[in-house]
C-alpha positions in Angstrom: 9.0 -1.5 13.1 5.3 -0.9 14.7 4.2 -4.4 15.3 0.5 -5.0 15.9 0.5 -5.8 19.6 2.4 -2.9 20.5 0.3 -0.6 18.6 -3.1 -2.2 20.1 -1.4 -1.5 23.4 -0.5 2.1 23.0 -4.1 2.7 21.6 -5.6 1.0 24.6 -3.7 2.8 26.6 -4.7 6.3 25.5 -6.3 8.8 27.1 -9.9 8.8 27.7 -9.5 5.0 26.7 -12.1 2.2 27.7 -10.4 -0.8 26.9 -8.1 -2.8 29.2 -4.2 -2.2 27.7 -0.8 -4.3 28.4 -2.1 -7.4 26.5 0.7 -10.3 26.2 -0.7 -12.4 23.3 -3.6 -11.7 20.5 -5.8 -14.1 22.5 -6.5 -11.2 24.4 -7.3 -8.6 21.7 -10.9 -6.9 21.9 -12.5 -7.6 18.4 -13.8 -3.7 18.8 -10.2 -2.5 18.9 -8.7 -5.0 16.5 -11.5 -3.6 14.0 -10.7 -0.1 14.6 -7.1 -0.4 13.9 -7.7 -2.2 10.9 -10.1 0.2 9.7 -8.0 3.1 10.4 -5.1 1.7 8.9 -6.2 1.1 5.4 -8.1 4.0 5.4 -4.9 6.4 6.4 -2.7 4.5 4.4 -5.3 4.8 0.9 -5.6 8.7 1.8 -2.8 10.1 0.0 0.0 9.0 -2.5 2.5 8.6 0.4 6.0 7.7 -1.3 6.5 4.7 0.9 3.9 3.4 -0.7 6.0 3.2 -4.3 7.4 -0.3 -4.4 8.7 -2.2 -7.2 7.6 -5.7 -8.3 9.9 -7.8 -10.2 8.9 -10.1 -13.0 11.2 -12.7 -14.7 9.9 -13.8 -18.0 9.7 -17.3 -19.5 9.8 -18.4 -22.9 6.1 -18.3 -24.6 4.6 -17.2 -22.0 2.7 -13.9 -22.2 0.9 -13.3 -18.9 2.1 -12.6 -15.3 0.9 -11.8 -11.8 0.2 -8.1 -11.5 1.4 -6.2 -8.3 -1.3 -5.6 -5.6 -1.8 -1.6 -6.3 -1.8 0.8 -9.0 0.9 1.2 -11.6 2.6 4.4 -11.4 2.2 6.9 -14.4 5.2 9.3 -14.8 6.7 11.8 -17.3 10.3 10.3 -18.9 11.9 12.5 -21.6 8.8 14.6 -21.9 6.7 11.6 -22.9 3.7 10.4 -20.5 4.7 6.4 -19.5 3.5 4.0 -17.1 6.2 2.6 -14.8 7.0 -0.9 -16.2 10.4 -1.3 -18.0 12.0 -4.2 -19.5 15.7 -4.0 -19.5 15.4 -0.1 -18.7 13.0 0.3 -21.4 9.6 2.0 -20.4 7.0 -0.7 -22.0 4.1 1.1 -24.4 0.7 0.6 -22.8 -1.4 -1.0 -25.5 -5.3 -1.4 -24.6 -5.7 -3.4 -27.9 -2.7 -5.8 -27.4 -5.1 -8.8 -27.9 -5.4 -7.7 -31.7 -2.2 -7.6 -32.4 -0.3 -10.0 -34.7 1.2 -12.5 -32.7 4.9 -12.8 -32.4 7.6 -13.4 -30.1 10.5 -11.4 -28.8 11.4 -9.0 -26.3 8.4 -7.3 -25.0 7.8 -3.6 -26.1 4.3 -3.3 -25.2 1.8 -4.3 -22.1 -1.8 -4.5 -20.7 -3.6 -5.5 -17.6 -6.7 -7.7 -17.5 -7.9 -9.5 -14.7 -5.2 -9.0 -12.4 -2.6 -10.2 -15.0 0.1 -8.2 -16.7 0.0 -9.3 -20.8 3.2 -8.4 -22.7 4.0 -8.2 -25.9 5.7 -9.5 -28.1 5.4 -12.8 -26.2 8.5 -13.2 -24.4 11.0 -15.6 -26.4 13.7 -15.4 -23.4 14.3 -14.7 -20.1 13.9 -11.0 -19.5 13.7 -8.8 -16.5 10.3 -6.7 -16.2 10.2 -4.3 -13.2 6.7 -2.6 -12.4 6.7 0.6 -9.7 3.7 0.8 -8.4 1.5 2.5 -5.3 0.9 -0.7 -2.7 -2.7 -1.0 -1.3 -1.0 -3.1 1.4 0.2 -1.7 4.2 1.2 -4.6 6.4 3.8 -7.6 6.7 3.8 -10.7 8.4 6.7 -11.7 10.4 8.2 -13.3 7.5 8.0 -10.0 5.4 5.1 -10.8 2.9 2.8 -8.3 2.1 -0.9 -8.4 4.0 -4.1 -6.5 3.2 -4.0 -5.5 6.8 -2.8 -6.4 10.5 -4.3 -9.7 11.6 -1.3 -11.6 13.6 0.2 -9.9 16.7 3.8 -10.0 15.1 2.5 -8.3 11.9 4.0 -5.0 11.6 2.7 -1.7 9.4 5.2 -1.5 6.1 6.7 2.0 6.1 10.4 3.3 6.7 11.5 3.8 10.1 11.8 7.5 9.5 8.0 8.0 8.9 7.0 5.5 11.9 6.1 8.5 14.6 4.6 10.3 12.4 2.1 7.5 10.9 1.7 6.5 14.2 1.0 9.8 15.6 -1.7 10.2 13.0 -3.3 6.5 13.5 -3.3 6.3 17.1 -6.6 9.2 17.4 -7.8 7.9 14.3 -8.4 4.4 15.5 -9.8 5.9 18.8 -12.4 7.8 17.2 -13.4 4.6 15.0 -13.6 2.7 18.2 -15.6 5.3 19.8 -18.0 5.4 16.7 -20.4 8.1 18.4 -19.9 11.9 17.5 -21.9 12.6 20.9 -19.5 11.1 22.8 -17.2 13.8 24.6 -14.1 12.6 23.5 -14.8 11.8 19.7 -14.0 15.2 18.6 -10.9 15.3 20.8 -9.6 12.6 18.9 -10.8 13.7 16.0 -8.9 17.3 16.1 -5.7 15.3 17.1 -5.9 13.1 14.1 -6.6 15.9 11.9 -3.2 17.8 13.1 -1.0 14.8 12.9 -2.2 14.2 9.5 -1.2 17.2 8.4 2.0 16.8 10.0 2.4 13.4 8.2 1.8 14.9 4.5 3.8 18.0 5.1 7.1 15.9 6.0 6.8 12.8 3.8 5.5 14.5 0.6 7.3 13.6 -2.2 7.1 14.2 -5.8 4.0 14.8 -6.9 2.8 11.3 -8.6 0.2 11.8 -11.8 -2.7 9.3 -12.2 -2.6 5.7 -12.1 -4.4 2.9 -13.7 -6.0 0.5 -11.6 -7.8 -2.7 -12.2 
C-alpha cells in the first residue's frame, strides 16, 4: 500500500531534493510538494489505460426507478461474440446503448437498453423489480481513503494509491521523479532533465509490465 505520508517522505528524500523529509504528520507537509504529488499522480494515472484502472460498479435496481448514479470514469467498450458492446450487464446480458431512450415508449420490465445523461445511467425498460446491473469502467480516481472509499487524489496523510500490490513499485518508480520535476518546475534547473529522464525510463517499464489486453475506445460524459 502506497500511503500519502510515506510517498511524501520518499519524494522529499530523493537525491537533489530541496525539501525536508521524515515528516510525521500532515501538518508538516509543504504545499508545493503536496501539489506536485497530486499533479503527478493524476497525470500518470490518466496517461494510459492501465489494467488496474478497470473497476466494476454495481447497481441494484428499484422498481419504477429508471436512473442511477454512474461511476466516476469511462465505461469500457469491448467485443463480445463478434459484436461491439459497452460493458454494462443486467444478469450477465449486455445492455444495448440507446441514445434516443427518452423517445421510446414507456414500459416496465427487465432492463435491455441504457443511456447516460448528467452523470446518471438511464435504464430501459424501467425496472419492475430488483436486478443487478454491473458496469465495468476505467476509474478516474487513483486514490482511496483509510476506509477504502475512492478519492480524486491524495489529500489526507493516510490516503493511499488504489492499485494492486504487484504494480506498486513500478508505479512509484515513475511517480517519484515525475513529482520531483513538477516540484522543480524549471527546465533551466540542472536537476530537471535528470528527473525527467528517470520518469520516462520508469514509465516505459510500467507500461511494459502492466500492459493488459487492448481496450477499445470508451464513452465519457
